[in-house]
A tleap script that builds the chain and sets N, CA, C and O, in Angstrom:
source leaprc.protein.ff14SB
mol = sequence {
  NMET HIE GLU ALA LEU ASP LYS GLU THR VAL
  LYS ALA MET MET MET ILE GLU VAL THR GLY
  LYS SER THR SER GLN VAL ILE ARG LYS LEU
  ARG GLY ILE PRO GLN LEU ILE LYS LEU HIE
  THR THR ASN GLY ALA TRP ASP LEU VAL GLY
  GLU ILE HIE THR THR SER LEU ARG GLU PHE
  ASP GLU VAL LEU ARG GLN VAL ARG GLU ILE
  ASP GLY ILE LEU ASN SER GLU THR SER VAL
  LEU LEU SER SER CLEU
}
set mol.1.N position { 66.751 89.181 -57.371 }
set mol.1.CA position { 66.056 90.432 -57.315 }
set mol.1.C position { 66.081 90.543 -55.560 }
set mol.1.O position { 66.548 91.538 -55.006 }
set mol.2.N position { 65.534 89.423 -54.825 }
set mol.2.CA position { 65.238 89.376 -53.360 }
set mol.2.C position { 66.422 89.407 -52.644 }
set mol.2.O position { 66.501 89.701 -51.451 }
set mol.3.N position { 67.235 89.140 -53.283 }
set mol.3.CA position { 68.775 89.246 -52.364 }
set mol.3.C position { 69.337 90.425 -52.557 }
set mol.3.O position { 69.977 90.757 -51.559 }
set mol.4.N position { 69.377 91.244 -53.457 }
set mol.4.CA position { 69.173 92.659 -53.772 }
set mol.4.C position { 68.277 93.724 -52.989 }
set mol.4.O position { 68.574 94.918 -53.016 }
set mol.5.N position { 67.233 93.272 -52.333 }
set mol.5.CA position { 66.482 94.049 -51.458 }
set mol.5.C position { 66.837 93.881 -50.268 }
set mol.5.O position { 66.745 94.733 -49.385 }
set mol.6.N position { 67.416 92.406 -50.109 }
set mol.6.CA position { 67.738 92.021 -48.580 }
set mol.6.C position { 68.947 92.878 -48.379 }
set mol.6.O position { 69.204 93.028 -47.184 }
set mol.7.N position { 69.690 93.428 -49.127 }
set mol.7.CA position { 71.069 94.014 -49.099 }
set mol.7.C position { 70.695 95.710 -48.669 }
set mol.7.O position { 71.517 96.480 -48.171 }
set mol.8.N position { 69.555 95.983 -48.928 }
set mol.8.CA position { 68.742 97.410 -48.950 }
set mol.8.C position { 68.463 97.386 -47.557 }
set mol.8.O position { 68.975 98.317 -46.936 }
set mol.9.N position { 67.528 96.260 -46.636 }
set mol.9.CA position { 67.319 96.220 -45.536 }
set mol.9.C position { 68.348 96.573 -44.766 }
set mol.9.O position { 69.433 96.025 -44.566 }
set mol.10.N position { 67.833 97.639 -44.323 }
set mol.10.CA position { 68.447 98.170 -42.493 }
set mol.10.C position { 68.176 96.982 -41.405 }
set mol.10.O position { 66.998 96.741 -41.142 }
set mol.11.N position { 69.060 96.331 -40.846 }
set mol.11.CA position { 68.796 95.217 -39.903 }
set mol.11.C position { 69.608 96.100 -38.271 }
set mol.11.O position { 70.674 96.700 -38.132 }
set mol.12.N position { 68.568 95.803 -37.373 }
set mol.12.CA position { 68.987 96.226 -36.169 }
set mol.12.C position { 68.766 95.089 -35.003 }
set mol.12.O position { 68.193 94.038 -35.293 }
set mol.13.N position { 69.248 95.343 -33.660 }
set mol.13.CA position { 69.064 94.947 -32.259 }
set mol.13.C position { 68.542 95.582 -31.411 }
set mol.13.O position { 69.006 96.715 -31.540 }
set mol.14.N position { 67.871 95.573 -30.622 }
set mol.14.CA position { 67.300 96.188 -29.717 }
set mol.14.C position { 67.042 95.902 -28.572 }
set mol.14.O position { 66.063 95.234 -28.242 }
set mol.15.N position { 68.250 96.568 -27.472 }
set mol.15.CA position { 67.963 96.015 -26.164 }
set mol.15.C position { 67.101 96.846 -25.354 }
set mol.15.O position { 67.525 97.991 -25.193 }
set mol.16.N position { 65.953 96.551 -24.780 }
set mol.16.CA position { 64.718 97.229 -24.140 }
set mol.16.C position { 64.596 96.800 -21.954 }
set mol.16.O position { 64.369 95.718 -21.411 }
set mol.17.N position { 64.786 97.785 -21.499 }
set mol.17.CA position { 64.818 97.611 -20.210 }
set mol.17.C position { 63.541 97.979 -19.967 }
set mol.17.O position { 63.267 98.998 -20.602 }
set mol.18.N position { 62.553 97.531 -19.244 }
set mol.18.CA position { 61.201 97.786 -19.135 }
set mol.18.C position { 60.986 98.009 -17.502 }
set mol.18.O position { 61.593 97.299 -16.701 }
set mol.19.N position { 60.165 98.946 -17.119 }
set mol.19.CA position { 59.918 99.513 -15.469 }
set mol.19.C position { 58.970 98.736 -14.883 }
set mol.19.O position { 57.948 98.448 -15.506 }
set mol.20.N position { 59.157 98.365 -13.798 }
set mol.20.CA position { 58.242 97.865 -12.684 }
set mol.20.C position { 57.868 96.432 -13.593 }
set mol.20.O position { 58.690 95.683 -14.121 }
set mol.21.N position { 56.579 96.319 -13.599 }
set mol.21.CA position { 55.364 95.404 -13.838 }
set mol.21.C position { 54.673 95.476 -15.269 }
set mol.21.O position { 53.513 95.116 -15.468 }
set mol.22.N position { 55.526 95.982 -16.236 }
set mol.22.CA position { 54.578 96.796 -17.372 }
set mol.22.C position { 55.052 95.961 -18.313 }
set mol.22.O position { 54.618 96.380 -19.386 }
set mol.23.N position { 55.859 94.786 -18.523 }
set mol.23.CA position { 56.389 94.054 -19.557 }
set mol.23.C position { 55.165 93.608 -20.490 }
set mol.23.O position { 55.112 93.984 -21.661 }
set mol.24.N position { 54.226 92.825 -19.944 }
set mol.24.CA position { 53.219 92.805 -20.828 }
set mol.24.C position { 52.513 93.931 -21.391 }
set mol.24.O position { 51.925 93.630 -22.430 }
set mol.25.N position { 52.374 95.252 -20.996 }
set mol.25.CA position { 51.662 96.050 -21.818 }
set mol.25.C position { 52.636 96.625 -22.693 }
set mol.25.O position { 52.141 96.904 -23.785 }
set mol.26.N position { 53.719 96.867 -22.600 }
set mol.26.CA position { 54.930 97.238 -23.150 }
set mol.26.C position { 55.283 96.156 -24.414 }
set mol.26.O position { 55.995 96.549 -25.339 }
set mol.27.N position { 54.695 94.642 -24.400 }
set mol.27.CA position { 55.153 93.708 -25.641 }
set mol.27.C position { 53.886 94.120 -26.355 }
set mol.27.O position { 53.870 94.362 -27.562 }
set mol.28.N position { 52.899 94.186 -25.626 }
set mol.28.CA position { 51.630 94.502 -26.735 }
set mol.28.C position { 51.988 95.239 -27.231 }
set mol.28.O position { 52.275 94.810 -28.348 }
set mol.29.N position { 52.275 96.538 -27.130 }
set mol.29.CA position { 52.931 97.828 -27.721 }
set mol.29.C position { 53.906 97.498 -28.775 }
set mol.29.O position { 53.645 97.716 -29.958 }
set mol.30.N position { 55.026 96.977 -28.389 }
set mol.30.CA position { 55.760 96.518 -29.866 }
set mol.30.C position { 55.559 95.732 -30.326 }
set mol.30.O position { 56.460 95.511 -31.135 }
set mol.31.N position { 54.425 94.627 -30.368 }
set mol.31.CA position { 53.897 93.910 -31.070 }
set mol.31.C position { 53.215 94.451 -32.621 }
set mol.31.O position { 53.116 93.956 -33.744 }
set mol.32.N position { 52.708 96.123 -31.779 }
set mol.32.CA position { 51.959 96.907 -33.008 }
set mol.32.C position { 52.878 97.106 -34.046 }
set mol.32.O position { 52.360 97.389 -35.126 }
set mol.33.N position { 54.197 97.031 -34.014 }
set mol.33.CA position { 54.893 97.944 -34.814 }
set mol.33.C position { 55.854 96.933 -35.446 }
set mol.33.O position { 56.741 96.304 -34.869 }
set mol.34.N position { 55.435 96.883 -37.040 }
set mol.34.CA position { 55.529 95.969 -37.856 }
set mol.34.C position { 57.035 95.812 -38.342 }
set mol.34.O position { 57.402 94.756 -38.857 }
set mol.35.N position { 57.802 96.766 -38.187 }
set mol.35.CA position { 59.310 96.417 -38.397 }
set mol.35.C position { 59.572 95.837 -37.543 }
set mol.35.O position { 60.342 94.993 -38.003 }
set mol.36.N position { 59.433 95.597 -36.111 }
set mol.36.CA position { 59.962 94.502 -35.040 }
set mol.36.C position { 59.658 93.537 -35.491 }
set mol.36.O position { 58.474 93.230 -35.359 }
set mol.37.N position { 60.508 92.662 -36.185 }
set mol.37.CA position { 60.176 91.427 -36.638 }
set mol.37.C position { 60.055 90.418 -35.601 }
set mol.37.O position { 59.087 89.661 -35.532 }
set mol.38.N position { 61.237 90.403 -34.628 }
set mol.38.CA position { 60.904 89.309 -33.644 }
set mol.38.C position { 61.291 89.981 -32.293 }
set mol.38.O position { 62.004 90.984 -32.280 }
set mol.39.N position { 60.835 89.443 -31.226 }
set mol.39.CA position { 60.929 89.825 -30.173 }
set mol.39.C position { 60.928 88.847 -29.194 }
set mol.39.O position { 60.090 87.959 -29.353 }
set mol.40.N position { 62.008 88.737 -27.730 }
set mol.40.CA position { 62.720 87.726 -27.087 }
set mol.40.C position { 62.577 88.542 -25.742 }
set mol.40.O position { 62.823 89.746 -25.680 }
set mol.41.N position { 62.156 87.779 -24.671 }
set mol.41.CA position { 62.652 87.944 -23.298 }
set mol.41.C position { 63.870 87.257 -23.069 }
set mol.41.O position { 64.226 86.262 -23.701 }
set mol.42.N position { 64.699 87.969 -21.875 }
set mol.42.CA position { 65.868 87.745 -21.885 }
set mol.42.C position { 66.219 87.838 -20.264 }
set mol.42.O position { 65.382 88.163 -19.421 }
set mol.43.N position { 67.105 87.620 -20.076 }
set mol.43.CA position { 67.826 87.532 -18.651 }
set mol.43.C position { 68.906 88.831 -18.639 }
set mol.43.O position { 69.102 89.457 -19.681 }
set mol.44.N position { 69.644 89.217 -17.284 }
set mol.44.CA position { 70.268 90.391 -17.197 }
set mol.44.C position { 69.843 91.465 -17.454 }
set mol.44.O position { 68.618 91.583 -17.411 }
set mol.45.N position { 70.714 92.731 -17.838 }
set mol.45.CA position { 70.288 94.035 -17.519 }
set mol.45.C position { 69.035 94.038 -18.543 }
set mol.45.O position { 67.991 94.568 -18.161 }
set mol.46.N position { 69.103 93.506 -19.733 }
set mol.46.CA position { 67.908 94.185 -20.814 }
set mol.46.C position { 66.912 92.819 -20.362 }
set mol.46.O position { 67.343 91.711 -20.042 }
set mol.47.N position { 65.231 93.305 -20.447 }
set mol.47.CA position { 64.820 92.474 -20.309 }
set mol.47.C position { 64.102 92.291 -21.628 }
set mol.47.O position { 63.514 91.213 -21.535 }
set mol.48.N position { 63.903 92.755 -22.642 }
set mol.48.CA position { 63.465 92.348 -24.085 }
set mol.48.C position { 64.750 92.583 -25.094 }
set mol.48.O position { 65.697 93.300 -24.770 }
set mol.49.N position { 64.661 91.856 -26.419 }
set mol.49.CA position { 65.629 92.039 -27.217 }
set mol.49.C position { 64.658 91.854 -28.798 }
set mol.49.O position { 64.234 90.808 -29.287 }
set mol.50.N position { 64.551 92.982 -29.213 }
set mol.50.CA position { 63.875 92.627 -30.626 }
set mol.50.C position { 64.977 93.136 -32.141 }
set mol.50.O position { 65.794 94.028 -32.371 }
set mol.51.N position { 64.443 92.079 -32.817 }
set mol.51.CA position { 65.049 92.284 -34.156 }
set mol.51.C position { 64.243 93.439 -35.245 }
set mol.51.O position { 63.107 93.331 -35.707 }
set mol.52.N position { 65.128 94.430 -35.445 }
set mol.52.CA position { 64.012 95.417 -36.732 }
set mol.52.C position { 64.910 95.437 -38.094 }
set mol.52.O position { 66.117 95.523 -38.320 }
set mol.53.N position { 63.805 95.324 -38.844 }
set mol.53.CA position { 64.240 95.190 -40.251 }
set mol.53.C position { 63.417 96.730 -40.606 }
set mol.53.O position { 62.312 97.035 -40.157 }
set mol.54.N position { 64.146 97.458 -41.389 }
set mol.54.CA position { 63.619 98.597 -42.272 }
set mol.54.C position { 63.819 98.726 -43.745 }
set mol.54.O position { 64.431 97.813 -44.301 }
set mol.55.N position { 63.452 99.586 -44.351 }
set mol.55.CA position { 63.950 100.101 -45.887 }
set mol.55.C position { 64.157 100.760 -46.139 }
set mol.55.O position { 64.081 101.102 -47.320 }
set mol.56.N position { 64.667 101.592 -45.017 }
set mol.56.CA position { 65.694 102.961 -45.005 }
set mol.56.C position { 65.889 103.693 -43.690 }
set mol.56.O position { 65.041 103.791 -42.804 }
set mol.57.N position { 66.878 104.095 -43.681 }
set mol.57.CA position { 67.175 105.004 -42.371 }
set mol.57.C position { 66.138 105.732 -41.797 }
set mol.57.O position { 65.823 105.637 -40.611 }
set mol.58.N position { 65.602 106.454 -42.610 }
set mol.58.CA position { 64.657 107.022 -42.176 }
set mol.58.C position { 63.487 106.585 -41.511 }
set mol.58.O position { 62.903 107.163 -40.595 }
set mol.59.N position { 63.215 105.575 -42.020 }
set mol.59.CA position { 61.855 104.574 -41.641 }
set mol.59.C position { 62.427 103.738 -39.976 }
set mol.59.O position { 61.808 103.181 -39.069 }
set mol.60.N position { 63.928 104.041 -40.232 }
set mol.60.CA position { 64.286 103.472 -39.290 }
set mol.60.C position { 64.637 104.372 -37.619 }
set mol.60.O position { 64.740 103.969 -36.460 }
set mol.61.N position { 64.697 105.211 -38.023 }
set mol.61.CA position { 64.585 106.538 -37.216 }
set mol.61.C position { 62.918 106.923 -36.734 }
set mol.61.O position { 62.558 107.319 -35.625 }
set mol.62.N position { 62.205 106.709 -37.748 }
set mol.62.CA position { 60.899 106.336 -36.974 }
set mol.62.C position { 60.363 105.479 -35.871 }
set mol.62.O position { 59.664 105.820 -34.917 }
set mol.63.N position { 60.938 104.026 -36.262 }
set mol.63.CA position { 60.791 102.890 -35.881 }
set mol.63.C position { 61.270 103.390 -34.257 }
set mol.63.O position { 60.529 103.444 -33.275 }
set mol.64.N position { 62.760 103.733 -34.323 }
set mol.64.CA position { 63.199 104.421 -32.559 }
set mol.64.C position { 62.363 105.209 -32.106 }
set mol.64.O position { 61.929 104.997 -30.973 }
set mol.65.N position { 61.973 106.164 -32.743 }
set mol.65.CA position { 60.759 107.408 -31.882 }
set mol.65.C position { 59.818 106.250 -31.399 }
set mol.65.O position { 59.960 105.798 -30.263 }
set mol.66.N position { 58.986 105.828 -32.139 }
set mol.66.CA position { 57.847 104.635 -31.780 }
set mol.66.C position { 58.175 104.010 -30.418 }
set mol.66.O position { 57.396 103.910 -29.470 }
set mol.67.N position { 59.495 103.594 -30.474 }
set mol.67.CA position { 59.868 102.448 -29.236 }
set mol.67.C position { 60.022 103.566 -28.149 }
set mol.67.O position { 59.364 103.394 -27.123 }
set mol.68.N position { 60.641 104.455 -28.217 }
set mol.68.CA position { 60.729 105.998 -27.489 }
set mol.68.C position { 59.791 106.332 -26.501 }
set mol.68.O position { 59.986 106.384 -25.287 }
set mol.69.N position { 58.533 106.600 -27.254 }
set mol.69.CA position { 57.253 106.698 -26.980 }
set mol.69.C position { 56.437 105.935 -26.054 }
set mol.69.O position { 55.390 106.372 -25.577 }
set mol.70.N position { 56.966 104.691 -25.783 }
set mol.70.CA position { 56.002 103.587 -25.471 }
set mol.70.C position { 56.125 103.332 -23.273 }
set mol.70.O position { 56.994 102.924 -22.503 }
set mol.71.N position { 54.904 103.793 -23.152 }
set mol.71.CA position { 55.470 103.922 -21.608 }
set mol.71.C position { 55.610 102.780 -20.833 }
set mol.71.O position { 54.741 101.916 -20.946 }
set mol.72.N position { 56.524 102.610 -20.076 }
set mol.72.CA position { 57.048 101.541 -19.723 }
set mol.72.C position { 58.390 101.263 -19.968 }
set mol.72.O position { 59.063 100.651 -19.139 }
set mol.73.N position { 58.884 101.689 -21.123 }
set mol.73.CA position { 60.398 101.456 -21.363 }
set mol.73.C position { 60.974 102.325 -20.590 }
set mol.73.O position { 60.658 103.497 -20.791 }
set mol.74.N position { 61.833 102.077 -19.647 }
set mol.74.CA position { 63.113 102.861 -19.262 }
set mol.74.C position { 64.308 103.630 -19.888 }
set mol.74.O position { 64.798 104.755 -19.779 }
set mol.75.N position { 64.590 102.297 -20.722 }
set mol.75.CA position { 65.882 102.570 -21.611 }
set mol.75.C position { 66.112 101.725 -22.422 }
set mol.75.O position { 65.805 100.584 -22.075 }
set mol.76.N position { 66.732 101.902 -23.809 }
set mol.76.CA position { 67.000 101.020 -24.773 }
set mol.76.C position { 68.175 101.126 -25.247 }
set mol.76.O position { 68.803 102.078 -24.784 }
set mol.77.N position { 68.820 100.365 -26.161 }
set mol.77.CA position { 70.207 100.462 -26.727 }
set mol.77.C position { 70.026 99.575 -27.915 }
set mol.77.O position { 69.515 98.455 -27.942 }
set mol.78.N position { 70.627 100.401 -29.068 }
set mol.78.CA position { 70.202 99.632 -30.515 }
set mol.78.C position { 71.406 99.664 -31.190 }
set mol.78.O position { 72.110 100.663 -31.333 }
set mol.79.N position { 71.732 98.032 -31.794 }
set mol.79.CA position { 72.964 98.283 -32.736 }
set mol.79.C position { 72.500 97.977 -34.164 }
set mol.79.O position { 71.599 97.177 -34.415 }
set mol.80.N position { 73.333 98.828 -35.279 }
set mol.80.CA position { 72.669 98.388 -36.349 }
set mol.80.C position { 73.803 97.227 -36.715 }
set mol.80.O position { 74.966 97.180 -36.315 }
set mol.81.N position { 73.076 96.262 -37.637 }
set mol.81.CA position { 73.915 95.052 -38.102 }
set mol.81.C position { 74.469 95.634 -39.368 }
set mol.81.O position { 73.904 96.328 -40.213 }
set mol.82.N position { 75.639 95.219 -39.312 }
set mol.82.CA position { 76.402 96.145 -40.351 }
set mol.82.C position { 77.264 95.037 -41.641 }
set mol.82.O position { 77.837 95.299 -42.698 }
set mol.83.N position { 76.988 93.754 -40.900 }
set mol.83.CA position { 77.443 92.240 -42.153 }
set mol.83.C position { 77.558 91.368 -41.495 }
set mol.83.O position { 78.119 91.454 -40.402 }
set mol.84.N position { 76.985 90.101 -42.039 }
set mol.84.CA position { 77.157 88.961 -41.488 }
set mol.84.C position { 78.425 88.243 -41.792 }
set mol.84.O position { 79.054 88.437 -42.832 }
set mol.85.N position { 78.710 87.584 -41.057 }
set mol.85.CA position { 79.959 86.423 -41.299 }
set mol.85.C position { 79.544 85.071 -40.966 }
set mol.85.O position { 80.334 84.135 -41.090 }
savepdb mol mol.pdb
quit
């Protein structure tokens, strides 16, 4: 049963660019989103990488909306994970 539920999970990776010195504030707000199950700092063009797990595309869309509303996030790019190899 757990395996079937896992197949229904919408999984995605979100890359996040943060403005100025607001990283700590943005991290606190992102940690308040339960569907954002992992959050990592990184180097390069993106400041943070998050892993999202939702039970539906509707819920996934809601998570994206919540992230977009966080002050201090300049840009983000999200890729849905289609299959594991």
